[in-house]
PDB file of N, CA, C and O in Angstrom:
ATOM      1  N   MET A   1     -12.151  10.821  -1.914  1.00  0.00           N
ATOM      2  CA  MET A   1     -12.317  10.964  -0.609  1.00  0.00           C
ATOM      3  C   MET A   1     -11.208  11.579  -0.047  1.00  0.00           C
ATOM      4  O   MET A   1     -10.130  11.011  -0.223  1.00  0.00           O
ATOM      5  N   GLU A   2     -11.226  12.610   0.586  1.00  0.00           N
ATOM      6  CA  GLU A   2     -10.281  13.279   1.487  1.00  0.00           C
ATOM      7  C   GLU A   2     -10.369  12.946   2.839  1.00  0.00           C
ATOM      8  O   GLU A   2     -11.402  13.125   3.484  1.00  0.00           O
ATOM      9  N   GLN A   3      -9.280  12.440   3.338  1.00  0.00           N
ATOM     10  CA  GLN A   3      -9.396  11.978   4.857  1.00  0.00           C
ATOM     11  C   GLN A   3      -7.691  11.861   5.382  1.00  0.00           C
ATOM     12  O   GLN A   3      -6.691  11.620   4.704  1.00  0.00           O
ATOM     13  N   ASN A   4      -7.801  12.081   6.572  1.00  0.00           N
ATOM     14  CA  ASN A   4      -6.357  12.041   7.328  1.00  0.00           C
ATOM     15  C   ASN A   4      -6.305  10.710   7.581  1.00  0.00           C
ATOM     16  O   ASN A   4      -7.281  10.161   8.091  1.00  0.00           O
ATOM     17  N   ILE A   5      -5.224  10.039   7.278  1.00  0.00           N
ATOM     18  CA  ILE A   5      -4.790   8.873   7.656  1.00  0.00           C
ATOM     19  C   ILE A   5      -3.317   8.711   8.458  1.00  0.00           C
ATOM     20  O   ILE A   5      -2.234   9.149   8.071  1.00  0.00           O
ATOM     21  N   ASN A   6      -3.571   8.019   9.585  1.00  0.00           N
ATOM     22  CA  ASN A   6      -2.240   7.827  10.286  1.00  0.00           C
ATOM     23  C   ASN A   6      -1.727   6.627   9.759  1.00  0.00           C
ATOM     24  O   ASN A   6      -2.353   5.588   9.970  1.00  0.00           O
ATOM     25  N   TYR A   7      -0.581   6.606   9.040  1.00  0.00           N
ATOM     26  CA  TYR A   7       0.188   5.293   8.625  1.00  0.00           C
ATOM     27  C   TYR A   7       0.713   4.586   9.491  1.00  0.00           C
ATOM     28  O   TYR A   7       1.218   5.213  10.422  1.00  0.00           O
ATOM     29  N   PRO A   8       0.794   3.263   9.534  1.00  0.00           N
ATOM     30  CA  PRO A   8       1.451   2.355  10.440  1.00  0.00           C
ATOM     31  C   PRO A   8       2.823   2.367  10.382  1.00  0.00           C
ATOM     32  O   PRO A   8       3.351   1.749   9.458  1.00  0.00           O
ATOM     33  N   ILE A   9       3.559   2.988  11.239  1.00  0.00           N
ATOM     34  CA  ILE A   9       5.102   3.282  11.052  1.00  0.00           C
ATOM     35  C   ILE A   9       5.851   2.775  12.155  1.00  0.00           C
ATOM     36  O   ILE A   9       5.408   3.038  13.272  1.00  0.00           O
ATOM     37  N   ASP A  10       6.976   2.051  12.062  1.00  0.00           N
ATOM     38  CA  ASP A  10       7.700   1.418  13.200  1.00  0.00           C
ATOM     39  C   ASP A  10       8.745   2.675  13.557  1.00  0.00           C
ATOM     40  O   ASP A  10       9.491   3.102  12.676  1.00  0.00           O
ATOM     41  N   PRO A  11       8.750   3.124  14.630  1.00  0.00           N
ATOM     42  CA  PRO A  11       9.733   4.124  15.174  1.00  0.00           C
ATOM     43  C   PRO A  11      11.440   3.722  15.065  1.00  0.00           C
ATOM     44  O   PRO A  11      12.412   4.445  15.280  1.00  0.00           O
ATOM     45  N   SER A  12      11.390   2.613  14.741  1.00  0.00           N
ATOM     46  CA  SER A  12      12.905   2.145  14.575  1.00  0.00           C
ATOM     47  C   SER A  12      13.550   2.356  13.054  1.00  0.00           C
ATOM     48  O   SER A  12      14.753   2.262  12.810  1.00  0.00           O
ATOM     49  N   TRP A  13      12.440   2.680  12.010  1.00  0.00           N
ATOM     50  CA  TRP A  13      12.953   2.807  10.614  1.00  0.00           C
ATOM     51  C   TRP A  13      13.551   4.137  10.528  1.00  0.00           C
ATOM     52  O   TRP A  13      13.381   5.095  11.281  1.00  0.00           O
ATOM     53  N   SER A  14      14.305   4.033   9.450  1.00  0.00           N
ATOM     54  CA  SER A  14      15.069   5.366   9.121  1.00  0.00           C
ATOM     55  C   SER A  14      13.991   6.207   8.396  1.00  0.00           C
ATOM     56  O   SER A  14      12.843   5.801   8.215  1.00  0.00           O
ATOM     57  N   VAL A  15      14.484   7.486   7.973  1.00  0.00           N
ATOM     58  CA  VAL A  15      13.529   8.411   7.181  1.00  0.00           C
ATOM     59  C   VAL A  15      13.407   7.586   5.955  1.00  0.00           C
ATOM     60  O   VAL A  15      12.255   7.221   5.725  1.00  0.00           O
ATOM     61  N   PRO A  16      14.278   7.219   5.145  1.00  0.00           N
ATOM     62  CA  PRO A  16      14.099   6.590   3.753  1.00  0.00           C
ATOM     63  C   PRO A  16      13.146   5.340   3.809  1.00  0.00           C
ATOM     64  O   PRO A  16      12.397   5.070   2.870  1.00  0.00           O
ATOM     65  N   GLU A  17      13.212   4.632   4.899  1.00  0.00           N
ATOM     66  CA  GLU A  17      12.433   3.378   5.095  1.00  0.00           C
ATOM     67  C   GLU A  17      11.063   4.050   5.169  1.00  0.00           C
ATOM     68  O   GLU A  17      10.150   3.778   4.389  1.00  0.00           O
ATOM     69  N   ILE A  18      10.978   4.930   6.141  1.00  0.00           N
ATOM     70  CA  ILE A  18       9.480   5.497   6.232  1.00  0.00           C
ATOM     71  C   ILE A  18       8.776   5.935   5.217  1.00  0.00           C
ATOM     72  O   ILE A  18       7.570   5.763   5.043  1.00  0.00           O
ATOM     73  N   GLU A  19       9.734   6.666   4.344  1.00  0.00           N
ATOM     74  CA  GLU A  19       9.221   7.028   2.993  1.00  0.00           C
ATOM     75  C   GLU A  19       8.844   6.132   2.047  1.00  0.00           C
ATOM     76  O   GLU A  19       7.899   6.379   1.298  1.00  0.00           O
ATOM     77  N   LYS A  20       9.527   5.022   1.979  1.00  0.00           N
ATOM     78  CA  LYS A  20       9.085   3.850   1.165  1.00  0.00           C
ATOM     79  C   LYS A  20       7.811   3.201   1.681  1.00  0.00           C
ATOM     80  O   LYS A  20       7.040   2.763   0.827  1.00  0.00           O
ATOM     81  N   VAL A  21       7.478   3.076   3.002  1.00  0.00           N
ATOM     82  CA  VAL A  21       6.272   2.702   3.473  1.00  0.00           C
ATOM     83  C   VAL A  21       5.192   3.527   3.227  1.00  0.00           C
ATOM     84  O   VAL A  21       4.139   3.082   2.771  1.00  0.00           O
ATOM     85  N   ALA A  22       5.383   4.804   3.517  1.00  0.00           N
ATOM     86  CA  ALA A  22       4.249   5.884   3.274  1.00  0.00           C
ATOM     87  C   ALA A  22       3.950   5.895   2.040  1.00  0.00           C
ATOM     88  O   ALA A  22       2.759   5.952   1.731  1.00  0.00           O
ATOM     89  N   HIS A  23       5.020   5.840   0.979  1.00  0.00           N
ATOM     90  CA  HIS A  23       4.673   5.845  -0.575  1.00  0.00           C
ATOM     91  C   HIS A  23       3.862   4.708  -1.114  1.00  0.00           C
ATOM     92  O   HIS A  23       3.137   4.816  -2.103  1.00  0.00           O
ATOM     93  N   LEU A  24       4.037   3.503  -0.344  1.00  0.00           N
ATOM     94  CA  LEU A  24       3.107   2.272  -0.778  1.00  0.00           C
ATOM     95  C   LEU A  24       1.636   2.603  -0.393  1.00  0.00           C
ATOM     96  O   LEU A  24       0.678   2.459  -1.153  1.00  0.00           O
ATOM     97  N   PHE A  25       1.580   3.054   0.855  1.00  0.00           N
ATOM     98  CA  PHE A  25       0.247   3.067   1.384  1.00  0.00           C
ATOM     99  C   PHE A  25      -0.305   4.452   0.812  1.00  0.00           C
ATOM    100  O   PHE A  25      -1.514   4.642   0.943  1.00  0.00           O
ATOM    101  N   ASN A  26       0.368   5.316   0.268  1.00  0.00           N
ATOM    102  CA  ASN A  26      -0.334   6.358  -0.613  1.00  0.00           C
ATOM    103  C   ASN A  26      -0.757   5.688  -1.878  1.00  0.00           C
ATOM    104  O   ASN A  26      -1.880   6.016  -2.262  1.00  0.00           O
ATOM    105  N   LEU A  27      -0.208   4.951  -2.504  1.00  0.00           N
ATOM    106  CA  LEU A  27      -0.445   4.045  -3.733  1.00  0.00           C
ATOM    107  C   LEU A  27      -1.745   3.372  -3.589  1.00  0.00           C
ATOM    108  O   LEU A  27      -2.635   3.444  -4.437  1.00  0.00           O
ATOM    109  N   VAL A  28      -1.844   2.577  -2.258  1.00  0.00           N
ATOM    110  CA  VAL A  28      -2.783   1.827  -1.906  1.00  0.00           C
ATOM    111  C   VAL A  28      -4.301   2.578  -1.909  1.00  0.00           C
ATOM    112  O   VAL A  28      -5.301   2.175  -2.503  1.00  0.00           O
ATOM    113  N   ALA A  29      -4.178   3.758  -1.091  1.00  0.00           N
ATOM    114  CA  ALA A  29      -5.278   4.655  -1.184  1.00  0.00           C
ATOM    115  C   ALA A  29      -5.707   5.128  -2.577  1.00  0.00           C
ATOM    116  O   ALA A  29      -6.901   5.175  -2.871  1.00  0.00           O
ATOM    117  N   ASP A  30      -4.680   5.501  -3.492  1.00  0.00           N
ATOM    118  CA  ASP A  30      -4.836   6.014  -4.765  1.00  0.00           C
ATOM    119  C   ASP A  30      -5.728   4.890  -5.727  1.00  0.00           C
ATOM    120  O   ASP A  30      -6.640   5.125  -6.519  1.00  0.00           O
ATOM    121  N   ALA A  31      -5.098   3.569  -5.340  1.00  0.00           N
ATOM    122  CA  ALA A  31      -6.014   2.667  -6.059  1.00  0.00           C
ATOM    123  C   ALA A  31      -7.420   2.678  -5.859  1.00  0.00           C
ATOM    124  O   ALA A  31      -8.192   2.337  -6.755  1.00  0.00           O
ATOM    125  N   TYR A  32      -7.783   3.035  -4.780  1.00  0.00           N
ATOM    126  CA  TYR A  32      -9.197   3.064  -4.541  1.00  0.00           C
ATOM    127  C   TYR A  32      -9.878   4.452  -5.159  1.00  0.00           C
ATOM    128  O   TYR A  32     -10.944   4.485  -5.774  1.00  0.00           O
ATOM    129  N   GLU A  33      -9.105   5.480  -4.885  1.00  0.00           N
ATOM    130  CA  GLU A  33      -9.648   6.847  -5.291  1.00  0.00           C
ATOM    131  C   GLU A  33      -9.451   7.361  -6.552  1.00  0.00           C
ATOM    132  O   GLU A  33     -10.324   8.063  -7.062  1.00  0.00           O
ATOM    133  N   VAL A  34      -8.303   7.080  -7.191  1.00  0.00           N
ATOM    134  CA  VAL A  34      -8.111   7.679  -8.575  1.00  0.00           C
ATOM    135  C   VAL A  34      -7.616   6.687  -9.531  1.00  0.00           C
ATOM    136  O   VAL A  34      -7.635   6.955 -10.733  1.00  0.00           O
ATOM    137  N   GLY A  35      -7.173   5.561  -9.102  1.00  0.00           N
ATOM    138  CA  GLY A  35      -6.447   4.577  -9.888  1.00  0.00           C
ATOM    139  C   GLY A  35      -5.014   4.752 -10.008  1.00  0.00           C
ATOM    140  O   GLY A  35      -4.499   5.870  -9.983  1.00  0.00           O
ATOM    141  N   ILE A  36      -4.246   3.497 -10.159  1.00  0.00           N
ATOM    142  CA  ILE A  36      -2.693   3.708 -10.208  1.00  0.00           C
ATOM    143  C   ILE A  36      -2.253   2.803 -11.415  1.00  0.00           C
ATOM    144  O   ILE A  36      -2.980   1.992 -11.988  1.00  0.00           O
ATOM    145  N   ASN A  37      -0.996   3.068 -11.691  1.00  0.00           N
ATOM    146  CA  ASN A  37      -0.227   2.130 -12.609  1.00  0.00           C
ATOM    147  C   ASN A  37       0.211   0.974 -11.985  1.00  0.00           C
ATOM    148  O   ASN A  37       1.089   1.096 -11.130  1.00  0.00           O
ATOM    149  N   PRO A  38      -0.284  -0.267 -12.280  1.00  0.00           N
ATOM    150  CA  PRO A  38       0.303  -1.481 -11.816  1.00  0.00           C
ATOM    151  C   PRO A  38       1.839  -1.652 -11.597  1.00  0.00           C
ATOM    152  O   PRO A  38       2.351  -2.107 -10.574  1.00  0.00           O
ATOM    153  N   ALA A  39       2.485  -1.229 -12.687  1.00  0.00           N
ATOM    154  CA  ALA A  39       3.893  -1.324 -12.560  1.00  0.00           C
ATOM    155  C   ALA A  39       4.460  -0.455 -11.470  1.00  0.00           C
ATOM    156  O   ALA A  39       5.418  -0.821 -10.790  1.00  0.00           O
ATOM    157  N   GLN A  40       3.877   0.656 -11.321  1.00  0.00           N
ATOM    158  CA  GLN A  40       4.530   1.780 -10.545  1.00  0.00           C
ATOM    159  C   GLN A  40       4.211   1.031  -8.932  1.00  0.00           C
ATOM    160  O   GLN A  40       5.084   1.209  -8.082  1.00  0.00           O
ATOM    161  N   PHE A  41       3.213   0.371  -8.619  1.00  0.00           N
ATOM    162  CA  PHE A  41       2.695  -0.134  -7.452  1.00  0.00           C
ATOM    163  C   PHE A  41       3.618  -1.330  -7.231  1.00  0.00           C
ATOM    164  O   PHE A  41       4.010  -1.525  -6.081  1.00  0.00           O
ATOM    165  N   THR A  42       3.996  -2.130  -8.182  1.00  0.00           N
ATOM    166  CA  THR A  42       4.736  -3.098  -8.157  1.00  0.00           C
ATOM    167  C   THR A  42       6.143  -2.752  -7.561  1.00  0.00           C
ATOM    168  O   THR A  42       6.590  -3.376  -6.598  1.00  0.00           O
ATOM    169  N   LYS A  43       6.769  -1.814  -8.124  1.00  0.00           N
ATOM    170  CA  LYS A  43       7.993  -1.234  -7.690  1.00  0.00           C
ATOM    171  C   LYS A  43       7.989  -0.786  -6.246  1.00  0.00           C
ATOM    172  O   LYS A  43       8.869  -1.071  -5.433  1.00  0.00           O
ATOM    173  N   ALA A  44       6.812   0.012  -5.985  1.00  0.00           N
ATOM    174  CA  ALA A  44       6.800   0.393  -4.711  1.00  0.00           C
ATOM    175  C   ALA A  44       6.588  -0.819  -3.675  1.00  0.00           C
ATOM    176  O   ALA A  44       7.109  -0.790  -2.560  1.00  0.00           O
ATOM    177  N   TYR A  45       5.909  -1.725  -4.050  1.00  0.00           N
ATOM    178  CA  TYR A  45       5.795  -3.087  -3.155  1.00  0.00           C
ATOM    179  C   TYR A  45       7.186  -3.547  -2.891  1.00  0.00           C
ATOM    180  O   TYR A  45       7.623  -3.721  -1.754  1.00  0.00           O
ATOM    181  N   HIS A  46       7.852  -3.734  -3.965  1.00  0.00           N
ATOM    182  CA  HIS A  46       9.251  -4.448  -3.588  1.00  0.00           C
ATOM    183  C   HIS A  46      10.162  -3.411  -2.725  1.00  0.00           C
ATOM    184  O   HIS A  46      10.920  -3.884  -1.878  1.00  0.00           O
ATOM    185  N   ASP A  47      10.100  -2.046  -2.920  1.00  0.00           N
ATOM    186  CA  ASP A  47      10.834  -1.162  -2.129  1.00  0.00           C
ATOM    187  C   ASP A  47      10.233  -1.377  -0.647  1.00  0.00           C
ATOM    188  O   ASP A  47      10.991  -1.365   0.323  1.00  0.00           O
ATOM    189  N   PHE A  48       8.958  -1.556  -0.520  1.00  0.00           N
ATOM    190  CA  PHE A  48       8.280  -1.796   0.854  1.00  0.00           C
ATOM    191  C   PHE A  48       8.805  -3.233   1.412  1.00  0.00           C
ATOM    192  O   PHE A  48       9.058  -3.343   2.612  1.00  0.00           O
ATOM    193  N   LYS A  49       8.924  -4.046   0.753  1.00  0.00           N
ATOM    194  CA  LYS A  49       9.582  -5.445   1.198  1.00  0.00           C
ATOM    195  C   LYS A  49      10.798  -5.326   1.568  1.00  0.00           C
ATOM    196  O   LYS A  49      11.186  -5.986   2.532  1.00  0.00           O
ATOM    197  N   ASP A  50      11.640  -4.486   0.908  1.00  0.00           N
ATOM    198  CA  ASP A  50      12.841  -4.274   1.607  1.00  0.00           C
ATOM    199  C   ASP A  50      12.810  -3.710   3.125  1.00  0.00           C
ATOM    200  O   ASP A  50      13.687  -3.956   3.953  1.00  0.00           O
ATOM    201  N   VAL A  51      11.943  -3.108   3.303  1.00  0.00           N
ATOM    202  CA  VAL A  51      11.655  -2.416   4.857  1.00  0.00           C
ATOM    203  C   VAL A  51      10.851  -3.463   5.702  1.00  0.00           C
ATOM    204  O   VAL A  51      11.129  -3.636   6.889  1.00  0.00           O
ATOM    205  N   VAL A  52       9.823  -4.176   5.059  1.00  0.00           N
ATOM    206  CA  VAL A  52       9.197  -5.097   5.841  1.00  0.00           C
ATOM    207  C   VAL A  52       9.189  -6.422   5.129  1.00  0.00           C
ATOM    208  O   VAL A  52       8.236  -6.737   4.415  1.00  0.00           O
ATOM    209  N   PRO A  53      10.301  -7.259   5.321  1.00  0.00           N
ATOM    210  CA  PRO A  53      10.410  -8.565   4.729  1.00  0.00           C
ATOM    211  C   PRO A  53       9.507  -9.687   5.155  1.00  0.00           C
ATOM    212  O   PRO A  53       9.238 -10.589   4.362  1.00  0.00           O
ATOM    213  N   THR A  54       9.096  -9.668   6.206  1.00  0.00           N
ATOM    214  CA  THR A  54       8.176 -10.834   6.755  1.00  0.00           C
ATOM    215  C   THR A  54       6.744 -10.571   6.335  1.00  0.00           C
ATOM    216  O   THR A  54       6.219  -9.458   6.312  1.00  0.00           O
ATOM    217  N   LYS A  55       6.154 -11.746   5.996  1.00  0.00           N
ATOM    218  CA  LYS A  55       4.561 -11.654   5.667  1.00  0.00           C
ATOM    219  C   LYS A  55       3.877 -11.304   7.000  1.00  0.00           C
ATOM    220  O   LYS A  55       2.894 -10.568   6.919  1.00  0.00           O
ATOM    221  N   ALA A  56       4.292 -11.763   8.314  1.00  0.00           N
ATOM    222  CA  ALA A  56       3.491 -11.261   9.512  1.00  0.00           C
ATOM    223  C   ALA A  56       3.442  -9.887   9.755  1.00  0.00           C
ATOM    224  O   ALA A  56       2.423  -9.293  10.108  1.00  0.00           O
ATOM    225  N   GLN A  57       4.679  -9.311   9.546  1.00  0.00           N
ATOM    226  CA  GLN A  57       4.697  -7.587   9.661  1.00  0.00           C
ATOM    227  C   GLN A  57       3.905  -6.995   8.591  1.00  0.00           C
ATOM    228  O   GLN A  57       3.186  -6.025   8.832  1.00  0.00           O
ATOM    229  N   GLU A  58       3.992  -7.565   7.297  1.00  0.00           N
ATOM    230  CA  GLU A  58       3.088  -6.873   6.264  1.00  0.00           C
ATOM    231  C   GLU A  58       1.641  -7.077   6.549  1.00  0.00           C
ATOM    232  O   GLU A  58       0.869  -6.136   6.359  1.00  0.00           O
ATOM    233  N   LYS A  59       1.199  -8.235   6.994  1.00  0.00           N
ATOM    234  CA  LYS A  59      -0.240  -8.580   7.248  1.00  0.00           C
ATOM    235  C   LYS A  59      -0.537  -7.274   8.536  1.00  0.00           C
ATOM    236  O   LYS A  59      -1.294  -6.319   8.360  1.00  0.00           O
ATOM    237  N   GLN A  60       0.098  -7.484   9.547  1.00  0.00           N
ATOM    238  CA  GLN A  60      -0.082  -6.638  10.703  1.00  0.00           C
ATOM    239  C   GLN A  60      -0.288  -5.287  10.109  1.00  0.00           C
ATOM    240  O   GLN A  60      -1.401  -4.770  10.196  1.00  0.00           O
ATOM    241  N   LEU A  61       0.690  -4.674   9.514  1.00  0.00           N
ATOM    242  CA  LEU A  61       0.675  -3.024   8.926  1.00  0.00           C
ATOM    243  C   LEU A  61      -0.402  -3.033   7.983  1.00  0.00           C
ATOM    244  O   LEU A  61      -1.045  -1.984   8.014  1.00  0.00           O
ATOM    245  N   GLY A  62      -0.845  -3.964   7.073  1.00  0.00           N
ATOM    246  CA  GLY A  62      -2.016  -4.063   6.311  1.00  0.00           C
ATOM    247  C   GLY A  62      -3.203  -3.823   6.936  1.00  0.00           C
ATOM    248  O   GLY A  62      -4.033  -3.028   6.495  1.00  0.00           O
ATOM    249  N   ARG A  63      -3.374  -4.633   8.207  1.00  0.00           N
ATOM    250  CA  ARG A  63      -4.563  -4.581   8.896  1.00  0.00           C
ATOM    251  C   ARG A  63      -4.609  -3.078   9.700  1.00  0.00           C
ATOM    252  O   ARG A  63      -5.698  -2.521   9.836  1.00  0.00           O
ATOM    253  N   GLU A  64      -3.687  -2.619  10.086  1.00  0.00           N
ATOM    254  CA  GLU A  64      -3.709  -1.346  10.716  1.00  0.00           C
ATOM    255  C   GLU A  64      -3.973  -0.340   9.799  1.00  0.00           C
ATOM    256  O   GLU A  64      -4.712   0.553  10.213  1.00  0.00           O
ATOM    257  N   PHE A  65      -3.496  -0.234   8.478  1.00  0.00           N
ATOM    258  CA  PHE A  65      -3.857   0.509   7.559  1.00  0.00           C
ATOM    259  C   PHE A  65      -5.285   0.499   7.247  1.00  0.00           C
ATOM    260  O   PHE A  65      -5.949   1.530   7.135  1.00  0.00           O
ATOM    261  N   TYR A  66      -5.811  -0.850   7.090  1.00  0.00           N
ATOM    262  CA  TYR A  66      -7.158  -0.866   6.811  1.00  0.00           C
ATOM    263  C   TYR A  66      -8.196  -0.360   7.841  1.00  0.00           C
ATOM    264  O   TYR A  66      -9.279   0.146   7.548  1.00  0.00           O
ATOM    265  N   ARG A  67      -7.685  -0.578   9.162  1.00  0.00           N
ATOM    266  CA  ARG A  67      -8.511   0.167  10.387  1.00  0.00           C
ATOM    267  C   ARG A  67      -8.526   1.587  10.093  1.00  0.00           C
ATOM    268  O   ARG A  67      -9.579   2.223  10.127  1.00  0.00           O
ATOM    269  N   GLN A  68      -7.563   2.043   9.845  1.00  0.00           N
ATOM    270  CA  GLN A  68      -7.403   3.666   9.459  1.00  0.00           C
ATOM    271  C   GLN A  68      -8.294   4.192   8.415  1.00  0.00           C
ATOM    272  O   GLN A  68      -9.054   5.153   8.532  1.00  0.00           O
ATOM    273  N   SER A  69      -8.094   3.376   7.276  1.00  0.00           N
ATOM    274  CA  SER A  69      -8.518   4.035   5.751  1.00  0.00           C
ATOM    275  C   SER A  69      -9.687   3.147   5.237  1.00  0.00           C
ATOM    276  O   SER A  69     -10.426   3.651   4.391  1.00  0.00           O
ATOM    277  N   GLY A  70      -9.900   2.042   5.603  1.00  0.00           N
ATOM    278  CA  GLY A  70     -10.825   1.129   4.815  1.00  0.00           C
ATOM    279  C   GLY A  70     -10.311   0.605   3.463  1.00  0.00           C
ATOM    280  O   GLY A  70     -11.064   0.149   2.603  1.00  0.00           O
ATOM    281  N   TYR A  71      -8.934   0.705   3.332  1.00  0.00           N
ATOM    282  CA  TYR A  71      -8.480   0.133   2.113  1.00  0.00           C
ATOM    283  C   TYR A  71      -7.522  -1.008   2.514  1.00  0.00           C
ATOM    284  O   TYR A  71      -6.810  -1.033   3.518  1.00  0.00           O
ATOM    285  N   GLN A  72      -7.634  -2.003   1.495  1.00  0.00           N
ATOM    286  CA  GLN A  72      -6.837  -3.320   1.716  1.00  0.00           C
ATOM    287  C   GLN A  72      -5.621  -3.443   0.915  1.00  0.00           C
ATOM    288  O   GLN A  72      -5.681  -3.502  -0.313  1.00  0.00           O
ATOM    289  N   LEU A  73      -4.475  -3.487   1.588  1.00  0.00           N
ATOM    290  CA  LEU A  73      -3.091  -3.723   0.846  1.00  0.00           C
ATOM    291  C   LEU A  73      -3.239  -4.841   0.054  1.00  0.00           C
ATOM    292  O   LEU A  73      -3.005  -4.733  -1.150  1.00  0.00           O
ATOM    293  N   TYR A  74      -3.662  -6.128   0.621  1.00  0.00           N
ATOM    294  CA  TYR A  74      -3.694  -7.316  -0.012  1.00  0.00           C
ATOM    295  C   TYR A  74      -4.422  -7.334  -1.337  1.00  0.00           C
ATOM    296  O   TYR A  74      -3.993  -7.832  -2.378  1.00  0.00           O
ATOM    297  N   ASP A  75      -5.576  -6.726  -1.161  1.00  0.00           N
ATOM    298  CA  ASP A  75      -6.483  -6.534  -2.465  1.00  0.00           C
ATOM    299  C   ASP A  75      -5.733  -5.803  -3.631  1.00  0.00           C
ATOM    300  O   ASP A  75      -5.761  -6.211  -4.792  1.00  0.00           O
ATOM    301  N   VAL A  76      -5.079  -4.717  -3.224  1.00  0.00           N
ATOM    302  CA  VAL A  76      -4.236  -4.084  -4.219  1.00  0.00           C
ATOM    303  C   VAL A  76      -3.120  -4.898  -4.717  1.00  0.00           C
ATOM    304  O   VAL A  76      -2.887  -4.910  -5.925  1.00  0.00           O
ATOM    305  N   VAL A  77      -2.379  -5.611  -3.858  1.00  0.00           N
ATOM    306  CA  VAL A  77      -1.205  -6.437  -4.286  1.00  0.00           C
ATOM    307  C   VAL A  77      -1.709  -7.603  -5.346  1.00  0.00           C
ATOM    308  O   VAL A  77      -1.152  -7.948  -6.388  1.00  0.00           O
ATOM    309  N   LYS A  78      -2.895  -8.090  -4.781  1.00  0.00           N
ATOM    310  CA  LYS A  78      -3.517  -9.357  -5.637  1.00  0.00           C
ATOM    311  C   LYS A  78      -3.952  -8.824  -7.010  1.00  0.00           C
ATOM    312  O   LYS A  78      -3.580  -9.425  -8.018  1.00  0.00           O
ATOM    313  N   ALA A  79      -4.731  -7.713  -7.102  1.00  0.00           N
ATOM    314  CA  ALA A  79      -5.119  -7.017  -8.331  1.00  0.00           C
ATOM    315  C   ALA A  79      -4.198  -6.740  -9.191  1.00  0.00           C
ATOM    316  O   ALA A  79      -4.386  -6.970 -10.386  1.00  0.00           O
ATOM    317  N   THR A  80      -2.953  -6.156  -8.694  1.00  0.00           N
ATOM    318  CA  THR A  80      -1.760  -5.728  -9.608  1.00  0.00           C
ATOM    319  C   THR A  80      -1.098  -6.957 -10.279  1.00  0.00           C
ATOM    320  O   THR A  80      -0.697  -6.857 -11.438  1.00  0.00           O
ATOM    321  N   ARG A  81      -0.975  -8.073  -9.611  1.00  0.00           N
ATOM    322  CA  ARG A  81      -0.482  -9.188  -9.948  1.00  0.00           C
ATOM    323  C   ARG A  81      -1.314  -9.993 -11.184  1.00  0.00           C
ATOM    324  O   ARG A  81      -0.763 -10.795 -11.939  1.00  0.00           O
ATOM    325  N   THR A  82      -2.650  -9.651 -11.243  1.00  0.00           N
ATOM    326  CA  THR A  82      -3.316 -10.401 -12.147  1.00  0.00           C
ATOM    327  C   THR A  82      -3.781  -9.379 -13.272  1.00  0.00           C
ATOM    328  O   THR A  82      -4.168  -9.790 -14.366  1.00  0.00           O
ATOM    329  N   SER A  83      -3.727  -8.071 -12.963  1.00  0.00           N
ATOM    330  CA  SER A  83      -4.179  -7.079 -13.787  1.00  0.00           C
ATOM    331  C   SER A  83      -3.378  -6.943 -15.241  1.00  0.00           C
ATOM    332  O   SER A  83      -2.150  -6.996 -15.175  1.00  0.00           O
ATOM    333  N   LYS A  84      -3.840  -6.813 -16.228  1.00  0.00           N
ATOM    334  CA  LYS A  84      -3.320  -6.599 -17.559  1.00  0.00           C
ATOM    335  C   LYS A  84      -3.567  -5.271 -18.143  1.00  0.00           C
ATOM    336  O   LYS A  84      -3.169  -4.973 -19.270  1.00  0.00           O
ATOM    337  N   GLN A  85      -4.308  -4.370 -17.277  1.00  0.00           N
ATOM    338  CA  GLN A  85      -4.606  -3.105 -17.570  1.00  0.00           C
ATOM    339  C   GLN A  85      -3.314  -2.121 -17.220  1.00  0.00           C
ATOM    340  O   GLN A  85      -2.449  -2.374 -16.381  1.00  0.00           O
ATOM    341  N   LYS A  86      -3.392  -0.890 -18.096  1.00  0.00           N
ATOM    342  CA  LYS A  86      -2.326   0.080 -17.752  1.00  0.00           C
ATOM    343  C   LYS A  86      -2.650   0.930 -16.398  1.00  0.00           C
ATOM    344  O   LYS A  86      -1.772   1.440 -15.703  1.00  0.00           O
ATOM    345  N   ARG A  87      -4.090   1.002 -16.125  1.00  0.00           N
ATOM    346  CA  ARG A  87      -4.453   1.761 -14.970  1.00  0.00           C
ATOM    347  C   ARG A  87      -5.407   0.745 -14.280  1.00  0.00           C
ATOM    348  O   ARG A  87      -6.139   0.010 -14.943  1.00  0.00           O
ATOM    349  N   LEU A  88      -5.372   0.735 -13.077  1.00  0.00           N
ATOM    350  CA  LEU A  88      -6.035  -0.079 -12.081  1.00  0.00           C
ATOM    351  C   LEU A  88      -6.788   0.680 -11.030  1.00  0.00           C
ATOM    352  O   LEU A  88      -6.186   1.441 -10.273  1.00  0.00           O
ATOM    353  N   LYS A  89      -8.061   0.503 -10.956  1.00  0.00           N
ATOM    354  CA  LYS A  89      -8.849   1.285  -9.742  1.00  0.00           C
ATOM    355  C   LYS A  89      -9.771   0.109  -9.315  1.00  0.00           C
ATOM    356  O   LYS A  89     -10.445  -0.661 -10.000  1.00  0.00           O
ATOM    357  N   LEU A  90      -9.586   0.212  -7.913  1.00  0.00           N
ATOM    358  CA  LEU A  90     -10.467  -0.755  -7.277  1.00  0.00           C
ATOM    359  C   LEU A  90     -11.696  -0.102  -6.545  1.00  0.00           C
ATOM    360  O   LEU A  90     -11.794   1.115  -6.388  1.00  0.00           O
ATOM    361  N   LYS A  91     -12.539  -0.933  -6.151  1.00  0.00           N
ATOM    362  CA  LYS A  91     -13.788  -0.455  -5.665  1.00  0.00           C
ATOM    363  C   LYS A  91     -13.770  -0.832  -4.124  1.00  0.00           C
ATOM    364  O   LYS A  91     -13.562  -1.977  -3.723  1.00  0.00           O
ATOM    365  N   GLN A  92     -14.005   0.228  -3.329  1.00  0.00           N
ATOM    366  CA  GLN A  92     -14.158  -0.049  -1.749  1.00  0.00           C
ATOM    367  C   GLN A  92     -15.325  -0.848  -1.447  1.00  0.00           C
ATOM    368  O   GLN A  92     -16.398  -0.520  -1.953  1.00  0.00           O
ATOM    369  N   GLU A  93     -15.252  -1.861  -0.683  1.00  0.00           N
ATOM    370  CA  GLU A  93     -16.302  -2.692  -0.233  1.00  0.00           C
ATOM    371  C   GLU A  93     -17.135  -2.143   0.788  1.00  0.00           C
ATOM    372  O   GLU A  93     -18.074  -2.800   1.238  1.00  0.00           O
TER     373      GLU A  93
END
């Protein structure tokens, strides 16, 4: 599904920080659309946590992204932690 999504971005972030956050949200969308490598997602999630260290801000950004896209950050994080597969694809509810 091809759609324009406005990523939740904090204007105080640097360009590399914005790239890390955008990369993670791209992978979240890919997890629903085409499938992802869980190890690649885990690396991107750790990079994201360098930018967004608090759970509260992570949840806020995840909710904003869900409103824009219908894709759940939390569901992808949870699935990658429990998945033993080399490729992970989620179904949108």
